[in-house]
C-alpha positions in Angstrom: 47.8 96.6 99.9 45.1 99.1 100.3 43.1 97.5 97.7 42.8 94.3 99.9 42.7 96.0 103.1 39.3 97.9 102.1 37.2 95.4 101.0 38.3 93.2 104.5 37.5 96.3 106.5 34.1 96.6 104.7 33.3 93.0 105.0 34.2 93.2 108.6 32.6 96.6 109.6 28.9 94.8 108.2 29.7 91.7 109.8 29.6 93.8 113.1 26.7 95.6 112.0 24.9 92.3 111.6 26.0 91.4 115.1 24.5 94.5 116.3 21.5 94.5 114.7 21.1 90.9 116.3 21.8 92.3 119.7 25.6 91.2 120.0 28.7 93.8 120.3 32.0 92.2 119.0 34.7 92.1 122.1 38.5 91.9 122.0 40.6 91.2 124.6 44.1 89.5 125.3 44.1 86.6 127.9 47.1 84.6 129.8 48.2 81.6 127.6 47.4 79.0 130.7 43.5 80.4 130.1 43.4 80.3 126.8 45.0 76.7 126.6 42.0 75.9 129.0 39.8 77.5 127.6 40.5 75.3 124.2 40.3 72.6 126.1 36.6 73.2 127.2 36.1 74.0 123.5 37.4 70.6 122.2 35.7 69.0 125.0 32.5 70.4 124.0 33.1 70.3 120.3 32.3 74.0 120.1 33.0 76.0 116.8 34.9 78.9 118.4 35.7 79.9 122.1 32.9 82.2 122.0 30.3 80.3 123.5 32.2 78.7 125.9 33.4 83.0 127.0 30.1 83.8 126.9 28.8 81.0 129.2 31.8 81.9 131.4 31.0 85.4 131.8 27.2 84.7 132.4 28.2 82.2 135.0 30.4 85.3 137.0 27.3 87.6 136.7 25.1 85.1 138.2 27.2 84.5 140.9 28.0 88.4 141.5 24.6 88.6 141.5 23.7 85.8 143.7 21.6 83.8 141.4 
């Protein structure tokens, strides 16, 4: 099993390094089921490939609101 884990870890590490080089950081969290369901509904409505752009937009809107922009 360790043989298959190591290459996967290396691929994940390389992917995260590419993200950092592009000015991005991987964030992992858990959310309540109801929020994920709503998030998935928005994702489907917008035709987004993943939840990430929806979450990014939500965080930006929250920060703008907090800063009074």
